[in-house]
C-alpha positions in Angstrom: 13.2 -28.1 13.0 12.0 -27.8 16.6 9.4 -25.2 17.2 7.3 -24.6 20.3 4.8 -21.9 21.3 5.2 -20.0 24.6 2.0 -18.2 23.5 -0.3 -19.2 20.7 -3.0 -17.3 18.9 -6.6 -18.2 19.8 -8.9 -16.2 17.5 -12.3 -15.5 18.9 -15.2 -17.4 17.4 -18.6 -16.0 16.4 -20.3 -18.3 18.9 -22.8 -19.3 16.2 -23.7 -15.6 15.5 -23.5 -14.4 11.9 -20.5 -12.2 11.1 -20.9 -8.8 9.4 -21.6 -9.2 5.7 -18.8 -6.8 4.6 -19.0 -7.9 0.9 -22.7 -7.5 0.8 -22.8 -4.1 2.4 -20.0 -2.8 0.1 -21.9 -4.1 -3.0 -25.1 -2.4 -1.9 -23.3 1.0 -1.5 -21.5 0.6 -4.8 -24.7 -0.4 -6.7 -26.6 2.6 -5.1 -23.8 5.0 -6.0 -23.8 3.8 -9.7 -27.6 4.2 -9.8 -28.2 7.4 -7.7 -24.9 9.2 -7.7 -24.5 12.1 -5.2 -27.9 11.2 -3.6 -26.6 7.8 -2.6 -23.2 9.2 -1.5 -24.9 11.8 0.8 -27.3 9.2 2.2 -24.5 6.8 3.1 -22.3 9.6 4.5 -25.1 10.7 6.8 -25.8 7.0 7.8 -22.2 5.9 8.4 -20.5 9.2 9.5 -23.4 11.5 10.5 -21.9 13.9 7.9 -23.9 15.8 5.3 -22.3 19.2 4.5 -23.4 21.5 1.7 -20.4 20.3 -0.2 -18.0 17.5 0.5 -15.2 19.4 -1.3 -13.3 21.8 0.9 -13.0 25.4 -0.3 -9.7 27.3 -0.1 -11.2 29.2 2.9 -12.2 26.1 4.7 -8.7 24.6 4.2 -7.1 27.8 5.5 -9.5 27.9 8.5 -8.6 24.2 9.3 -4.9 24.9 9.2 -5.3 27.9 11.5 -6.7 25.6 14.2 -3.6 23.3 14.2 -0.8 24.2 16.7 2.3 25.6 15.2 4.5 22.7 16.6 2.2 20.2 14.9 2.6 22.1 11.6 6.4 22.1 12.0 6.3 18.3 12.8 4.3 17.7 9.7 6.8 19.6 7.6 9.7 17.7 9.2 8.1 14.3 8.5 7.2 15.2 5.0 10.7 16.3 4.3 11.8 12.8 5.3 9.2 11.2 3.1 10.0 13.5 0.2 13.8 12.8 0.4 13.2 9.0 0.2 10.6 9.2 -2.5 12.9 11.4 -4.6 15.7 8.9 -4.2 13.4 6.2 -5.3 12.4 8.2 -8.4 16.1 8.9 -9.2 16.7 5.1 -9.2 14.2 4.7 -12.1 16.1 5.3 -15.2 14.8 5.7 -18.8 17.0 3.8 -21.2 17.4 2.9 -24.8 19.5 0.0 -26.1 20.5 -1.1 -29.6 19.9 -4.9 -29.3 21.3 -5.4 -32.8 22.5 -3.0 -35.5 19.6 -0.7 -36.4 17.1 -2.1 -33.8 16.4 0.3 -30.9 14.4 -0.7 -27.9 13.6 1.7 -25.0 11.9 2.1 -21.7 10.3 5.3 -20.2 8.7 5.9 -16.8 5.6 8.1 -17.4 3.5 9.5 -14.6 -0.2 8.8 -14.6 -2.0 11.4 -16.7 -5.4 11.3 -15.0 -6.3 12.6 -11.6 -5.4 10.1 -8.8 -7.4 9.9 -5.6 -5.8 9.1 -2.3 -8.0 7.7 0.5 -6.7 9.0 3.8 -8.4 6.9 6.6 -9.9 8.2 9.8 -12.3 6.2 11.9 -10.8 5.0 15.2 -7.8 7.3 14.8 -7.2 10.2 12.4 -4.2 9.4 10.3 -2.4 12.4 8.9 0.6 10.2 8.4 -1.2 8.5 5.5 -1.3 11.9 3.8 2.5 12.0 3.8 2.8 8.5 2.6 0.3 8.7 -0.3 -0.2 12.3 -1.4 3.5 13.4 -1.1 4.8 10.2 -2.8 2.4 10.7 -5.7 3.3 14.4 -6.0 7.0 13.4 -6.2 6.0 11.2 -9.2 4.4 14.2 -10.8 0.8 13.3 -10.3 -2.2 15.6 -9.8 -3.8 14.5 -6.5 -7.3 14.8 -5.2 -7.9 13.2 -1.8 -10.8 12.0 0.4 -10.7 11.7 4.2 -13.6 10.9 6.6 -14.9 13.5 9.0 -13.7 13.3 12.6 -16.8 12.7 14.7 -18.8 15.1 12.7 -16.2 17.7 12.1 -13.5 18.5 9.6 -10.3 16.7 10.6 -8.1 19.8 10.8 -4.7 18.1 11.4 -5.2 15.7 8.5 -6.4 18.5 6.3 -3.2 20.5 7.2 -1.1 17.4 6.3 -2.9 17.0 3.0 -2.4 20.6 2.1 1.2 20.7 3.0 1.8 17.5 1.0 0.6 19.4 -2.0 -2.8 18.0 -2.6 -4.8 19.6 -5.4 -8.3 19.1 -4.0 -9.7 17.8 -0.7 -13.0 16.1 -0.1 -14.2 15.3 3.4 -15.9 12.0 2.6 -15.2 8.6 4.0 -15.7 4.9 3.9 -17.3 2.9 1.1 -19.2 5.9 -0.2 -15.9 7.7 -0.9 -14.3 4.8 -2.7 -17.5 4.2 -4.7 -17.9 7.8 -5.7 -14.3 8.0 -6.9 -14.5 4.8 -8.8 -17.8 5.3 -10.6 -18.0 9.1 -10.7 -20.9 11.2 -9.5 -22.2 14.7 -10.1 -19.7 16.2 -7.7 -16.9 13.6 -7.6 -15.2 12.9 -11.0 -14.5 9.4 -12.0 -10.9 8.4 -11.5 -8.7 5.5 -12.6 -6.5 4.8 -9.5 -7.1 4.7 -5.8 -4.4 4.4 -3.2 -4.3 4.4 0.6 -5.1 2.2 3.6 -8.5 1.8 5.3 -10.7 -0.5 7.3 -12.2 -3.8 6.1 -15.0 -2.0 4.2 -12.7 0.3 2.4 -10.4 -2.7 1.5 -13.4 -4.7 0.3 -14.6 -1.7 -1.8 -11.2 -1.5 -3.5 -11.3 -5.3 -4.1 -14.7 -5.2 -5.7 -13.8 -2.2 -7.9 -10.3 -3.4 -8.9 -10.2 -3.7 -12.7 -12.6 -0.9 -13.2 -10.0 1.3 -11.4 -6.4 0.6 -10.4 -5.4 0.2 -6.8 -2.2 0.3 -4.8 -2.6 -3.1 -3.0 -5.1 -5.1 -1.0 -4.4 -4.1 2.6 -5.6 -5.9 5.7 -5.0 -5.3 9.4 -1.6 -4.0 10.6 0.9 -6.8 11.5 4.2 -6.9 13.4 6.7 -9.7 13.7 9.9 -9.4 15.9 12.9 -11.7 15.5 14.9 -11.7 18.8 17.9 -13.5 20.2 19.2 -13.5 23.8 20.6 -9.9 23.4 17.1 -8.4 23.0 15.6 -6.4 25.8 12.2 -8.0 26.7 10.7 -4.6 27.8 11.5 -3.2 24.4 10.1 -6.2 22.6 6.9 -6.0 24.6 6.6 -2.2 24.0 7.1 -2.6 20.2 4.6 -5.5 19.9 1.9 -3.5 21.7 2.7 -0.4 19.6 1.1 -2.2 16.6 -1.4 -4.3 18.5 -3.2 -1.0 19.3 -4.1 -0.5 15.6 -7.1 -2.8 15.9 -8.4 -5.9 17.6 -7.5 -7.9 14.5 -3.8 -6.9 14.4 -1.4 -9.9 14.9 1.7 -9.4 17.0 4.3 -12.2 16.7 7.6 -12.8 18.5 10.0 -15.4 17.2 12.9 -15.9 19.5 15.8 -18.2 20.3 15.7 -17.3 24.0 13.0 -18.8 26.2 13.9 -16.2 28.8 13.3 -13.3 26.4 10.0 -14.9 25.3 8.6 -15.4 28.8 9.7 -12.0 30.0 8.1 -10.4 27.0 4.8 -12.1 27.7 5.0 -10.8 31.3 5.9 -7.3 30.3 3.0 -7.2 27.8 0.5 -8.0 30.6 2.0 -5.3 32.8 2.2 -2.7 30.1 -1.4 -3.2 29.1 -2.5 -2.1 32.5 -1.4 1.4 31.9 -1.9 1.7 28.1 -4.7 4.1 27.0 -5.4 1.9 24.0 -5.5 -1.3 26.1 -9.2 -2.0 25.2 -8.0 -2.6 21.7 -4.4 -3.8 22.1 -5.4 -6.3 24.8 -7.8 -8.0 22.4 -5.3 -8.3 19.5 -2.5 -9.4 21.8 -4.7 -11.8 23.7 -6.3 -13.4 20.7 -3.7 -13.0 17.9 -0.4 -12.6 19.8 2.1 -15.4 19.5 5.5 -16.2 21.0 7.4 -18.8 19.1 10.6 -20.5 20.5 13.1 -21.8 17.9 16.5 -23.4 18.1 18.5 -21.0 15.9 18.4 -17.7 14.2 18.4 -19.4 10.8 15.3 -21.2 11.9 13.8 -17.9 13.2 14.3 -16.3 9.8 12.8 -19.2 8.0 9.7 -19.2 10.3 9.5 -15.4 9.8 9.4 -15.8 6.1 6.6 -18.3 6.4 4.5 -15.7 8.3 5.4 -13.1 5.6 4.0 -10.3 7.7 3.8 -6.6 7.0 6.4 -5.2 9.5 9.4 -7.3 10.6 11.7 -6.0 13.3 15.1 -7.6 14.0 16.4 -7.4 17.6 19.5 -9.5 17.4 23.3 -9.1 17.9 23.8 -8.8 14.1 20.5 -7.4 12.7 21.8 -6.8 9.1 22.1 -10.5 8.7 18.3 -10.5 8.1 18.9 -8.6 4.8 20.6 -11.7 3.5 18.5 -14.4 5.3 14.9 -13.1 4.7 12.8 -12.2 1.7 9.2 -12.1 2.8 8.3 -8.8 4.5 6.7 -5.5 3.7 9.3 -3.5 5.6 12.3 -4.5 7.7 13.5 -2.6 10.8 17.0 -3.4 11.8 18.3 -3.1 15.4 17.0 -1.6 18.6 17.5 2.0 17.4 14.9 1.5 14.7 11.2 0.5 15.3 8.0 0.0 13.3 6.5 3.1 14.8 9.3 5.2 13.0 8.1 3.7 9.7 4.5 4.3 10.5 4.9 8.0 11.5 8.1 9.8 10.6 11.3 8.2 9.2 10.4 8.5 5.5 9.8 5.0 4.1 6.2 4.3 3.1 3.8 2.7 5.6 1.3 1.4 3.0 2.5 -2.2 3.0 1.3 -5.7 2.0 -0.4 -7.7 4.7 -1.9 -11.3 5.1 1.1 -12.9 3.4 1.0 -10.7 0.3 4.7 -9.8 0.8 5.4 -13.2 -0.8 4.5 -11.6 -4.2 4.4 -7.8 -3.8 6.0 -4.9 -2.1 4.5 -1.8 -0.6 3.5 1.6 -2.0 6.3 3.6 -3.5 6.9 6.4 -6.0 7.1 3.8 -8.8 3.5 2.8 -8.2 2.5 6.2 -9.5 4.6 5.8 -12.7 3.8 3.7 -15.7 6.8 1.8 -17.1 6.3 1.8 -20.9 8.4 0.6 -23.8 9.0 1.6 -27.4 10.7 0.3 -30.4 12.3 1.7 -33.6 14.0 -0.1 -36.4 16.5 2.0 -38.4 18.1 -0.7 -40.5 16.2 -2.1 -43.5 18.2 -5.3 -43.3 17.3 -5.7 -39.6 13.6 -5.1 -40.3 13.6 -7.6 -43.1 15.2 -10.3 -40.9 12.8 -9.6 -38.1 10.0 -9.9 -40.7 11.2 -13.3 -41.7 11.4 -14.4 -38.0 8.0 -12.9 -37.2 6.4 -14.7 -40.2 7.8 -18.1 -39.1 7.0 -17.8 -35.4 3.5 -16.4 -35.9 2.6 -19.3 -38.2 3.7 -21.7 -35.4 0.8 -20.3 -33.5 -1.6 -20.0 -36.5 -1.6 -16.2 -36.4 -1.6 -15.6 -40.2 -2.4 -11.9 -39.8 0.7 -11.4 -37.6 2.8 -13.4 -40.0 1.8 -11.2 -42.9 2.9 -8.0 -41.1 6.3 -9.7 -40.9 6.1 -10.9 -44.5 5.5 -7.4 -45.8 8.7 -6.1 -44.2 10.7 -9.0 -45.5 9.3 -8.3 -49.0 9.9 -4.5 -48.8 13.4 -4.6 -47.3 14.9 -8.0 -48.4 12.9 -8.6 -51.6 11.3 -11.9 -50.3 8.4 -13.1 -52.4 4.9 -14.0 -51.0 1.9 -15.2 -52.9 -0.5 -13.1 -50.8 1.2 -9.8 -51.6 -0.6 -8.4 -54.7 -0.7 -4.6 -54.7 
């Protein structure tokens, strides 16, 4: 396999300076929240977000006032996007079938998909960019699953993020808290005087939010461990380099730590893409961010064949994979490791991020090797049940259970089986003396 780099990543070093202790900062906030409750939450909200309102929870009037500030076209756009997300989530839910099967005469085994019974919190990120799109992806998907949803989102430079609040409300949220960062995740997970303890948190966030979810996982459930946004494009000689460059930079602007990778069979496409990226950055408003991620983490990999390109792409196992080739659907058969696949020039990662209907909460940092992204099934619990209606079947299962349990020295388990074998088949056991 011949592989060469027309551009290779060169991550910045710390030049001997200590990096931010994300884990330590997160632990301090969680510990303080456990100890001091709302007092700690308010202290950290004021420290990190300069936000300390009378109540973090929005009233009905505050929600209505926020929505009234949003342009009518924006409201209609939110409704259109949410219609797309809802349709796809409902189709996903319809694919989940309860079933019952008789595995042998008189033995019934079944499976049901039950929605979560406790309140679920969504974390809707803000920070560098307000992200109402995350309200569509997390809140609406959970509502389709039948879950009651309470959501947190950070303030927008000291103000209520009105567009995000509108998106949350239109998605069907039950309660809204304007509260961000570690303090929001900690309050949800441990519970405070004003924020009830929950058992599941979903939604993307920055490194601190991700670390908070990691440290609290087990005490609460989470959707997945999410890192910086990633894009990988597989392109052959039919790809348009200007489009390739445009789409790479569309994701590089998420943050200075967002990898943007091109794998191509065409040296011409690769070199022209590099040139276009440099030229496009000159007029991109988000260039201060995108230029860092493209400059330090951007790569252009030249390979001999598309089969090799798909293999290399699977090795990267990135979040978003875009296929710009003569036969893009070939990737469905050739690739397995990706969070979401975008086939052909008429689709793009930005559609998935903002409007097309599939979920944009996806695995990063190679996690697509073992998990998929957020979907309606994540808000459902697949449970099983059993019923035995045949005395003979129960007796035979009892005999089998007794033998197999004793292989493992589980005498108590064995006796549960023995008792059924005694009751329904008449087997004799010395330990049964009633």
